[in-house]
N, C-alpha and C positions, 0 to 999 in steps of 0.2 A: 504495498500497503503506498504512493508517497506522503514522505512525512515536510512536515513546512517548519522547518526549524526555525527560533524567534532567536536574538538577541538583545535581552534588555529586556526585563520585566516593570518594567514601569508603566502607566496610564496607559502611553501607544503598543505600548510591549501584550499588556495585557487584554485589551478591547481588540488588537489585531486576533489573539491566540482565545477570546471566548468567540468572534464573531468565526472564525477559523472550525473550533471544535462545533458549534453550532449548528454550520452545514455540512456537517459526518468526512470535518479531514484529520487528518493526526497531527498532529505540535509533539514540538519540543522543545520550551523555552528554557532558553538561560542565562543568569543575570550573578555577574561577580558579586553582588555582596550577598549575604546570608538573611535577608529578609528582600521581599516583592515591593516594587514604590516609587521605587528613585525619589524625585524628589518630591511626593509626596505619602510621608510616610511619619509615623508614628514611634515615637520611644519612652521611655520611663530613663524618669530623671532622677534624681538621687536627691540633688541642691532641694528640687519642691515636693519631694515623695510624691511624683505624681506622674501619670498619663498625658505628652506635652509631643504638638504634630512641631515638624522643621517650620513649618508656614502656616501664616493661616489660608487658609482659601474659600474664595466663598464661591458658590455653588449658585443658577439664577434659573428663572422658570424656561427663560431660552433655551434652553443647553439641553438641546433633545439627543443633541449623540449621545452625552453622558448618560441622560435617562433612560432610552433605551439600553445605554450598556446593563445599568444600574437594573431595571427591568428582566432584561434575562438573567443574569444573577439570582433573580431574587432582594435584591438588598437596597431596594427606594427608599424602605422605611428605616435604612441608617441616615437621611437628609433629616434636617426637621429645621421648621422657620418661624418666625409670628405670628400673628394671629393675622394679623392685615399690612400690607406690603407699606411699608414704612422704615425711611430711612432720615434715622436721629442726625444731626451736626451739632460740633459748637464751631467760632471763631476763639480762639484766646487773648487776641490783642483786647478784642472787646468786648470780649461774653457773651454775646450774641448767642441764642441755641432758636433752633428750629426744626426740621420735618419736614423731608421729603409723604406727599401721599399722591400715589400716580395711580388714577383710576381708573373700572375694570371697562375691558372696550376700548378699540383703537382708536377713538375720538380726542383726543386730549382736556376734555372740558375740567381739569385737576387744574391750565395753568389759570384757568379764569376767576380762581381762589388763591386771594392772598394768603391767605395760610396753612395752602400746600403747597405754596415754591419759593422759592429763596429771597430773602427779606427782602425788601428793594430791586425788584427786578421785575419786567413785563413779558406778558407771553411769546411777543417776539424774540426777547433773547433767545430763548432754548429751540425756535424755528431755525438760529444762524448752525444747529447742526446739517442743515442741507449742504452748508460747502462743503462738509467732507465729503460727499457724491460725486463733485465736480473738481475734487483736488488733482492737481499736476498730481505726477508717481512722482516727483523728488520734493515732494513740497511736507513741511514740516507744519506740525497742529498750533508751534507760533505762528506761522506765514497764515494760515490761516483765520483764525481769530484775532483779536486785538485783547495780548494777553496784560495788557497794563489793565483792563478793567475788575474792577471790584464783585462782575457780577463769573469774569474769566476765574480765577482764584476759587471763590465759590462752589462756583460749581465745577465748568471742566475742566479746569485742571488737575484738581483729587481727583477724580474718575479718570481720566484719559492718562495719570504716569500710573494708577493703579493696577487698568486694565494692558498699559503697553509697557511699564517696569522704563520708560525710558524715559526725561526730564521734556519738555515739551519743544524747548527751541529743539528738535534734536532727534523727534516721534517721529514716524511715517502721521498725515493724517489719510491719507488714503484707506491705511491699517483699521481703523477706527472707525468709519462706515459702518461696515458690515454687522458691529456689534450694539451700533447708534439703531437700524434698522429694526434687530432681533429683539432690542428689548422694548425703549419708549418706543419707537415705532410699533410694541404691538399692545400696551398697555400691561396695567397689574400686573396680570399674571406672568409673563412674556421677564416682569421684572421684579419678581418675590424672589425672594435672599435667600439662601437655604445656607447652613454649616453643617460639619460632620456631628452627629450627633455625638458618640463615643470618639470620634476623634479620625483621620484621614485612614490611618490602615484598616480599622476595623468597619466602614465605614465604605469604603472604596475598592480595595485591594484584597486585603485576606480571602471576604464570601467569593471573589472570583480564583485567587488560586484554589480554595476549598470547591468551587463548580467547577474549571477544570478537571481534578484528580476527580472525581468522582464522575467527570463523564471520558478518562482514561487520557485524557492530556496530562503530559510531564514535566516538573517544574525542574529545576536542578540549580540548585545556590551553588555560592563558592565558585561560579564556572566563566572564569577570564577568559573570553577569547584573544591570544596573541596572535592570530591571523588569519586572513581568509585564502584561501590557495584558485586561483583562479585559473583557468586554458580554456582556448577554444573558446570567447563570450557566455565563458557563464561557470560560477562558482562550482569547486568540484570534490571542493572540503574545507573543515576547521580545524585549527588548530588550539589547540586547551594548554599549553606544556604539557603534562603530562598524558595527555589522550588526543588522539586525533578519529574526527571522524569526518568519514566520507560520503559525498553525496550522491545517491542516486540517478539515475537518468532524467525523472522527471520531479526529483525533490527541488524544494522551494526554500530561498531565506530570505528573512525581513529584516533589516537589520535596523531593528530601533533605539539606539543608542545616542548620547547628546552629539552633539557636529562636531566638535574638537575630536571626542573618538571617532565617528565615521568615519573625517578625513583622517585621522591615522591608517583605519583596517583598508581606504580606500585612496589612495594618495591620486590628488588629477580631481577629487570630486571637489565642484562647487558647492563651497556650502558658508551661513554666515560665520566670520572669522571672530565679530567682536558677543562684548556679552557686558550686562551689566546686573549687578546684585541687589540683592535682598536684607536687611535685615530683619530679625524679631526678639521682641523680649516678650520673653514668661514669668509672669511675678504670683506669688504663691502670696495670698488676701487672708485674713482672718473670719472676713465675713460676706459669701457671694453676694455680688453684686448683681442689678439690672439698669439695665433701663430701659423708657419709653417705649408702650404699647411691645414689651416682650423682643423688643428685637435683640439679636445676639454682637450689632456694632453699630458703633458711633464713627460717625467719620469726624474728624480732627481740622482742623483751617486754621494755619499760621505758628505752628507749632512745628518739629523734627519728627513726634509720632503724625501717623497718617489715618491710621485704622486702628481703633481698640475693639477689641471681642472680647467676652465674657462668655466663661464655660467653668459654670461652678462659682468653683473658691479660685478658680486661674484668672488672668486678668492677662490677652495677651496685646501686645502693638504689633506692626508689618509698618514698614519705612522700606518702599521703592526706591529703585533705580536711586540706592543707597551705597556709593562708591566710597565717598566722602565719610563717609561712618566705617570703613572694615580698616584702618591701621589704627583706630582712638582706640583703649582699652576696653575690658567690657564693663568691667568697675564703673566707666565714664558713659558710657550708652546707656547703662544703665538706671544710674541717675539722672544720666540730660532727656530721660522718656522719660520716667517717672514724677516728674515734675509735672511733663505735661499730662499725664495721665492724672497726676493727682487735682491737675484745672480740672480740665474736662471732665472728671467722677464728683467733683467738688467734695473730697476725702479732705480739706484743709492741709497743718502739714504732718500727715500721716509719713512715717520714717519709711525708709525705703526699704522694703520686706525680700526674705530673697526669693534670688530672679536668677535667669539664665536665659543669655543672649545666644542670640544661633544667627552665624551668617553664611547665608547663600552668594560665594563669591561670581557664581555663573549659574543665578537662577535663573536666567533668562539668555538667547539671545538681542544686542545691542536691536529696539524696534525701531529702527535710520530707515531714510529711502534706500541709502546705498547699502544695508545688509541687507535687506526686504527684497531687494532683487537678486540676492545669491540663495533665497530661497530655491532649493529642488523639489522636483514633484515626488513622486510615488517611483518611477519606473527608473531603472542606471541605462549602460549601454551592453548588461549583463544579464540578458536573457532569463531568469532565474533566478534574480538578485532582485528586493525592491527597500526601500526604505519606509520605516515610521517614524512620527519624535511632531513635536508643538515648533519644531525649527524648518519642517518642510512646509511647500507652499498652500497650505491647507481654505486660505483665503477669511483668514480669523488671525488674530494677534496669537502669543504665546501662551496659552491657557490651557486650564482642563480642557476645556472642552474640546481645545484644535487637537490635544494631546487626541485623547479620544473619537476623534471624526478622523484624524490621519491614520490612526488602527483599520481604522474599521474602511477604508479607503485603499493599503496595501493590504487587505488579503482579498480583498474585490481582488486585486492586481496579483494573484496571487492563482487565478485562476485560468 
């Protein structure tokens, strides 16, 4: 029976494996780490005595590929959301607080209600998003919008930095349009924010590994691929050091690894070369905290912290496009971000709690126009070798949804 060998058990590799096994294909999934998930994983942190995620990932109702993946493996209940579709914000310099409240249905009447939108904004401000649709391929977000306005600072900038993980002066404007069209263009249900109920691994990863195993899919951990043997326009072997695996004539290979690793394995591959960092801080507090309407997150304007997530007695902070923080000592980052948290959550002079700082140096590729142009499609010049990953040309930014969509596309290319 034909075997599809998948290198990398992040969400791109997992979603590819799930789709192939669902369609009756034999799959072997290889992962160099000792757990699946890649950049979407949970781990036990002794300093907090809690299970935490390496980063804070938000899922939206518009993430149809991810939802279909979760439905297949029977794990959609691993995501939770607030009863109402709301997005609370606080602006640290002014102390202003507001909550965005999109309405159900595609007609955005919520923009006509001042209490539902950003303070001092007009309905017309939100329709400036249409500029993204026709943006030039080399245009940045700052080229398309007036980045100096208060509305941009309060609405567009935090949203776009979070999605593109790239500073607005360099981020691709065109890449942001599909996100706007799929979310705000479709009403509240598409904008609904979900978070992992019990952590990323328990909600998105472990159920897939179990599902694959129950259906004959094989996952091999601690298997780092050293080289791909190529001959006659095909991949013919996999070198894992102590073990070589020959690929039969009809076998397929899916490379679902980060772009830098893909280039190492396939010299000459055109792929994004630059990256951007994300820094996350996790704090354990004495008493579980809550946000308006049960929202799992709070947007922070005018601080170093950008988004605050609450889960039980753990408060987590995300800073995207965070390369400037990488060389700071973890203790300094923890104190800096806690000052923003204490103000945002109205904790007064609460002392710095025990914490853990997680630096993801290469969290995503740099989503600039030049790097976006380097995204390859799933097919390569080798007949039985395809690519998967959020860095490939999915039509979406480098997000969980993009990773899952790439895996599905790669699975289709194996037939």
